[in-house]
N, C-alpha and C positions, 0 to 999 in steps of 0.2 A: 215554643214551649209545648205545644200540643204534640209535635213530633217526638220530643224527648219523653213525654209521658207515655205515648204509644209504644216507644221502644222499651221502656221500663216494664210496662204491662205485658208486652209480648215475651220478654225474658221470663217474667213470673209465670205466665200462662203456659209456656213451653215446658215448664217444670212441674206444672199442676200445683203451684203454691198458693193459688188464690184462696183455697179452702182454709189456709192458715192466716189470711190477711184481713181479719175483721178490724173495725175501727179501734177497739180497745187494744188489740195486739200491735197494731201499727203505731198507736200512740206510745205504748210501752217501748217499742223498738226505737222510736225517735229518742226517747229519754236515755235508753241504754247506750245507743250509739253516741249521743252527746256526751255521756259520761266517759266513753272510750276516747273521744276527742279530748276531753278535759284531762285525762290521764297523761297525755303527752306533755302537758304543761306543769304537772305536779312537781314541786320542789325545784323548779327551774325558772329562770327569767323567760320572757317571751322569746327573746333573741336566742337563748340556749335551746329552747324547745324546737324552734324553727330550724336551727342549724343541725340539731341532733336527728330529727326525724320528720322532715317536711313531707316525705312520701306517705308516711302513715297518717299525718295530719290531713293530707289531701284525701286519702281513702276514707277516713272517718267523717270528714265534711260531706263527701259523696254519699255515704251511708245515711247520714242525717237527712240530706236532701232527697234521696230516693224514697225513704219511708214517708217523709213529709209530702212529697208529690203524690205518692200512691194514696195516702190518707185523704188529701184534698180531692183527688179524682174520685175516689170511692164515695165521698160525701157529696159529689156533684158540685164542687166549688171551683171557681175559676181562680187559679193562683194569681194571675195578674190583677183581678178585681179585689181579692182579699188583701193583697199587698198594698195596692193603691188606697184602699179604704183604711188600712192601718197607718199608712203614711199621713193620711188626712187627719186621723185621730191624734197621731203624734204631734202634728202641727198645731192642733188645738191645745194639747196638753203642754207643749213646749214652744210657745211663741218665741220667735227670734229675739225680741227685745227683752225677754226675761231669762232666756236660757243660753244665749250665745256665750260660749266659753265656760259654761258651768256644768258641773256633773250632778247637780241636785236632781232628785226625783221630782216629778211634776207637782206632787202635793206639798213638797217643801219649798217650791219656788214662791208661793204666795206668802209663806211665813217669814221670809227673809226680806230685808230691805234691799232693793235693787239699786 
């Protein structure tokens, strides 16, 4: 992961784009690119969207990931650590015995009979 982040940052730095990449603008860019990803699926089934434009879907996923990785790096965060921490939190919010095979949000799991 460190090599990938280094490659992304080198690409940015060669173009002198660091000046534009503050935390707010990187977070905005993640959201904008995620919206572009979502556009591929508008008015289509998942299968249709994938069949119609998998290449663009891949590009938009890459854009979301690139901005997310730059933001995490700029904030001094370890991507591996924050993902592992989030998986741990998700495990607490979604214990297997209550959430397996269910789509309920964690705060609704307690409300329903299991």
